C-alpha positions as CSV (number, residue, x, y, z in Angstrom):
1,M,93.0,64.0,86.2
2,S,89.5,64.8,85.9
3,G,88.3,62.7,82.1
4,L,88.1,66.0,80.4
5,A,92.0,66.9,81.4
6,E,92.9,63.9,80.4
7,R,91.5,64.2,77.0
8,L,93.2,67.5,77.0
9,A,97.0,65.7,77.3
10,E,96.1,62.7,74.7
11,V,95.2,65.5,72.4
12,R,98.4,67.3,72.8
13,A,100.1,64.4,72.8
14,R,98.6,63.4,69.4
15,M,99.5,67.0,68.2
16,A,102.9,66.1,70.0
17,A,103.7,63.2,67.9
18,A,102.6,64.6,64.5
19,C,104.7,67.7,64.6
20,A,107.3,65.2,65.5
21,R,107.1,63.3,62.4
22,V,107.7,66.4,60.2
23,G,110.0,67.7,61.9
24,R,108.3,70.9,63.4
25,A,108.4,72.3,67.8
26,P,105.3,71.8,69.3
27,E,104.5,75.1,70.3
28,S,104.5,76.0,66.3
29,V,100.5,74.9,66.5
30,T,97.9,76.2,68.6
31,L,94.9,74.1,70.0
32,V,91.8,75.7,69.8
33,A,89.0,74.0,71.8
34,V,85.8,74.2,70.4
35,S,83.1,75.1,73.3
36,K,80.1,75.3,71.5
37,L,77.2,74.8,73.2
38,K,78.8,73.6,76.1
39,P,78.6,74.8,79.6
40,G,81.1,77.2,81.2
41,A,81.8,74.9,83.9
42,L,83.4,72.7,81.0
43,I,85.2,75.5,80.4
44,R,86.9,76.3,83.6
45,E,87.5,72.9,84.3
46,A,89.7,72.8,81.1
47,Y,91.1,75.9,81.7
48,A,92.2,74.6,85.0
49,A,93.9,71.9,82.8
50,G,96.0,74.5,81.1
51,Q,93.7,75.0,78.0
52,R,93.4,78.5,76.9
53,D,92.3,79.2,73.7
54,F,88.6,77.8,73.4
55,G,86.5,78.5,69.9
56,E,83.0,80.0,69.7
57,N,80.5,79.5,65.8
58,Y,77.8,81.5,67.8
59,A,78.2,84.9,68.3
60,Q,75.7,85.3,71.1
61,E,77.2,82.7,73.0
62,L,80.6,83.8,72.8
63,R,79.2,87.0,74.7
64,D,77.4,85.2,77.2
65,K,80.7,82.7,77.6
66,A,82.8,85.8,77.9
67,V,80.9,87.5,80.8
68,E,80.3,85.0,82.5
69,L,84.2,83.7,82.7
70,A,86.0,87.4,82.5
71,D,87.4,86.2,85.9
72,L,89.6,83.4,83.8
73,E,92.7,85.5,83.1
74,G,94.7,85.0,80.0
75,L,91.4,83.1,78.6
76,R,91.7,84.6,74.6
77,W,88.3,83.1,72.5
78,H,88.3,82.4,69.1
79,A,84.9,83.2,67.3
80,I,85.1,80.7,64.9
81,G,81.5,80.6,62.9
82,P,79.7,82.7,60.3
83,L,78.7,86.0,61.3
84,Q,75.7,88.0,60.2
85,T,76.3,92.2,60.0
86,N,73.8,92.6,63.0
87,K,76.3,89.8,65.7
88,V,79.7,91.7,64.6
89,K,79.4,93.7,67.6
90,Y,79.7,91.2,69.8
91,V,83.2,89.8,68.4
92,A,84.6,92.6,67.8
93,K,84.1,93.2,71.9
94,V,85.7,90.2,72.6
95,A,87.2,88.1,70.4
96,H,90.8,87.3,70.3
97,A,90.8,85.8,66.8
98,Y,88.1,85.2,63.6
99,H,88.5,82.3,62.2
100,A,85.8,82.6,59.3
101,L,86.3,85.9,57.4
102,E,84.8,85.6,53.9
103,R,82.4,88.2,53.2
104,L,83.6,91.9,53.3
105,E,80.7,93.6,54.8
106,V,81.4,91.8,57.6
107,A,85.2,92.9,57.3
108,Q,84.1,96.0,56.8
109,E,81.6,96.3,59.9
110,L,84.6,94.3,62.2
111,S,86.9,97.0,61.5
112,R,84.3,100.0,62.1
113,R,83.5,98.6,65.8
114,R,87.2,97.2,66.9
115,L,88.6,99.3,69.3
116,D,91.3,97.5,70.6
117,A,94.1,96.1,69.2
118,P,93.8,94.7,65.5
119,L,91.5,91.6,65.3
120,P,94.0,88.7,63.7
121,C,91.5,87.4,60.9
122,Q,92.0,83.6,58.9
123,V,90.8,83.9,55.5
124,E,87.6,81.6,54.5
125,V,88.1,79.4,52.0
126,N,86.1,76.7,49.9
127,V,88.8,74.4,48.9
128,G,86.4,71.6,47.9
129,G,84.3,74.0,46.2
130,E,80.9,72.7,48.2
131,A,77.9,74.5,47.2
132,S,76.6,73.9,50.6
133,K,79.8,75.3,52.1
134,S,80.7,79.0,53.2
135,G,84.0,80.3,51.6
136,L,85.7,81.9,48.8
137,S,86.8,80.3,45.9
138,P,90.9,80.2,45.1
139,E,90.0,82.6,43.0
140,A,88.5,85.6,45.0
141,L,90.7,85.4,47.1
142,G,93.3,87.8,46.1
143,P,91.0,90.2,45.1
144,F,89.6,89.7,48.8
145,L,92.5,90.4,50.5
146,D,93.5,93.4,49.0
147,A,90.0,95.2,50.0
148,V,90.6,94.1,53.7
149,R,94.4,94.9,54.2
150,A,93.2,98.0,53.3
151,L,91.1,98.2,56.6
152,P,92.2,99.7,60.1
153,G,91.2,97.4,62.7
154,L,91.5,94.2,61.4
155,R,95.0,92.0,60.8
156,V,94.9,89.0,57.9
157,E,96.9,86.2,59.7
158,G,96.3,83.6,57.0
159,L,93.5,81.1,55.7
160,M,90.9,78.3,57.2
161,S,89.0,75.8,55.5
162,L,86.5,73.0,56.5
163,P,87.3,70.7,53.7
164,P,84.6,67.5,53.0
165,P,84.8,64.9,55.0
166,T,86.6,62.0,53.9
167,E,88.1,58.8,55.0
168,D,91.0,59.0,52.1
169,E,94.0,60.3,53.9
170,A,95.2,61.4,50.2
171,V,92.4,63.2,49.4
172,A,92.0,64.9,52.6
173,R,96.0,65.6,52.4
174,G,95.0,67.1,49.0
175,Y,93.0,69.5,50.7
176,F,95.3,70.9,53.1
177,R,97.8,71.5,51.1
178,T,95.4,73.3,48.3
179,L,95.2,75.6,51.7
180,R,98.7,75.8,52.3
181,E,99.7,76.9,49.1
182,L,97.8,79.3,48.5
183,A,98.2,81.0,52.0
184,R,101.9,80.7,50.8
185,K,101.0,82.3,47.7
186,H,99.2,85.1,49.0
187,G,102.1,85.8,51.9
188,L,100.5,84.7,54.9
189,P,101.7,82.8,57.7
190,G,98.5,81.3,59.4
191,L,96.5,77.8,58.6
192,S,93.5,77.3,60.5
193,M,92.5,73.4,59.3
194,G,91.9,70.4,60.8
195,T,89.3,69.4,63.4
196,T,88.5,66.4,65.9
197,H,88.9,63.9,62.6
198,D,91.6,65.0,61.1
199,F,93.7,67.3,63.3
200,E,97.0,64.8,62.8
201,L,97.2,65.0,59.0
202,A,96.5,69.1,59.2
203,I,99.8,69.1,61.1
204,E,101.7,67.5,59.0
205,E,100.7,69.7,56.1
206,G,101.6,73.1,58.0
207,A,98.1,73.5,60.1
208,T,99.4,76.6,62.9
209,L,95.6,76.4,64.7
210,V,93.8,73.2,64.9
211,R,89.9,73.3,65.7
212,V,88.7,70.4,68.0
213,G,85.7,70.0,70.3
214,T,84.4,66.0,70.2
215,A,87.9,64.8,71.0
216,L,87.5,67.0,74.2
217,F,84.2,67.6,74.9
218,G,82.3,64.7,73.5
219,E,79.4,64.6,70.7
220,R,77.4,67.5,71.3
221,G,74.1,66.7,72.5
C-alpha cells in the first residue's frame, strides 16, 4: 500500500476500535477526509484506497475540484467551512452535504439554488462560546432550526461543532456531550464532530461524521 492508503487504513482501524469500545457498529460513523488545499492527485489516491467522502472548506476550491475529479464515480463532497452568500451557488450545485450552516441568509440562498435532491445540512453550534469562532449559541438553535426546516431544498440532519482545543479528555468529552444532548433535544440524529486530534473521543460520544485531514494528508503547507 502507498503511504496514504496505509494512513487511511490506520484511521479506519482506530475508528472501528472506538466504535467497539462503546458498542457501536463501525458503519455508523462516516469518515470525511478533509482535503482542503490538497491536490486532486491525492484525492484520487485516497479514492483508489476506498475513500469516498471528502471535505472542502473553500467554495471555489470545491467547485474546481468537482470539475477536475468528475470522473470518480460515487465521490461525495462535503462543504465544511463558512459560506458567503455569493459563494453559495458552488456548494448548492455540487455538495453532497453542508456541515457549517449558521446563517439564515445562507440557508435561504442554498434553498433557492439547490435544484437536485434536498441538501443534507449540519447546523453549526458554538459549544465553547468562543468569540473567535462561528456557530450559533445553544439558545439560538431552536428558532434557527424552525426557520430552516421551513425552507425547501434543505434537510437538517444534525449538528456540527468545532470545540476549543484541549488536552483534557474530560473537557473534550463535555463539549461533545453538550452537542449530543442538543441534537437529542431537537430530534436530530447527526453529529459532525471530531478531527485528527480527537476523533476517537468524538466517536465514543456519538459522532456520526468525523472530519480528519492531518492524520491522512499531513500538515497543510
